[in-house]
N, C-alpha and C positions, 0 to 999 in steps of 0.2 A: 328597904324594898330586896338584898341579898338576903336578909335574914327571913321573912315572908318566903322566899323560894325556899330557900332553906327547909323553914318547916313544912312546908306542902311537901317535898320532899321525901321528910323522912313518915309524914303522916301517909300519902301514897305506899312508899316500900313496906312498911307495917300493913296499911291493908291488903297487895298484893300478898305478902307472906304469910299471912293469916288466911288470905281464900288458900295458898299451896298446901299445909302446912291441912288444911280440912280435907282438901282433893285429895291426897295424899292419903290421908287416916280412912278414909272412903274407900281408896281402890287397893288401901291392903286387907281391908274385912271383906271384899269383894272378894279377892284373891284367894284370901283363907276360907271363906267359905265354897268356893269352888274347889280347891283344895282336902278340901273336909268332905265336900260330897261326894267326889270324886275314889277317895279311897273308900269309903260309905260302900260307894256301887261296885267297888275290885273286891272288898272283902266278905262283903254279903252276899252279892249275887255271883263275883268272877265276871265283873262286864266291865272291861279295861277302858283308858280313855278312847283309844281308836274307833272299840266295835261303836260306844255312847255318843260318840262324833257322827261316827254313819249314820247313826240312828236319829240324829238331830238332821242331817244335811235331806236326808230322803222324806223329813217329816217338812222341812224348809220347803224343800220342793214340791211338795202335795200340795201344800196352803196356798204356794204358789201358784201352781197350777189351776187350784178352784178360783183364784183371783182376778186371772187375766184370761177365762172364759170369755 
């Protein structure tokens, strides 16, 4: 019985570790993509992260206003 519990614990640990590694890979890819986009906007158009965030928040507020009418 103890051997069965040990095997189950090992299988669950491997499954959780695999899921966490996949989540971390996706998170790192998304963070790198956002960083590259911000760098491109900065270099190509002179738009900094603060200006971009301001534009996105105004756009979100506009959409929210349309949805809550």
